[in-house]
C-alpha positions in Angstrom: 1.6 21.6 -1.6 2.4 18.7 0.6 4.7 16.4 -1.4 4.8 13.8 1.4 1.1 13.4 2.1 -2.1 15.1 2.7 -5.5 15.2 0.9 -4.2 17.8 -1.6 -1.3 15.6 -2.6 -3.6 12.5 -3.1 -6.1 14.6 -5.1 -3.3 15.9 -7.4 -1.8 12.4 -7.9 -5.3 11.0 -8.7 -6.1 13.9 -11.1 -2.7 13.5 -12.8 -3.1 9.7 -13.1 -6.5 10.2 -14.8 -5.0 12.8 -17.1 -2.3 10.3 -18.1 -4.9 7.6 -18.7 -6.9 10.0 -20.9 -3.9 10.8 -23.0 -2.8 7.2 -23.2 0.6 5.6 -23.9 3.2 8.2 -24.7 1.8 10.9 -22.3 4.4 13.7 -22.1 5.1 16.6 -19.8 3.6 18.9 -22.5 0.4 16.8 -22.4 0.2 17.4 -18.7 0.9 21.1 -19.1 -2.0 21.2 -21.5 -4.2 19.5 -18.8 -3.4 22.3 -16.3 -0.5 20.9 -14.3 2.5 22.9 -13.4 6.1 21.9 -13.9 6.6 21.6 -10.2 3.5 19.3 -9.8 4.7 17.2 -12.7 8.2 16.9 -11.1 7.0 16.1 -7.7 3.9 14.0 -8.4 4.5 12.6 -11.9 6.3 9.4 -10.9 3.6 8.4 -8.4 0.8 9.4 -10.8 2.4 7.3 -13.5 2.5 4.3 -11.2 -1.1 4.8 -10.3 -2.2 5.3 -13.9 -0.5 2.0 -14.8 -2.2 0.1 -12.0 -5.6 1.7 -13.0 -5.1 0.7 -16.6 -4.3 -2.9 -15.7 -7.3 -3.0 -13.4 -9.7 -1.9 -16.1 
């Protein structure tokens, strides 16, 4: 993983943001585990994915 950039990072953040949106408000780490993300991915990409999910929800 490349936590500071790269296509894999962007894809992971986008996938995680979509997973957060599909769960809705109150999405937890456990929800993301069930969606197939690892603890490391959640730790590294979770904050940025959360920001993106919020922006996507407001844009919809």
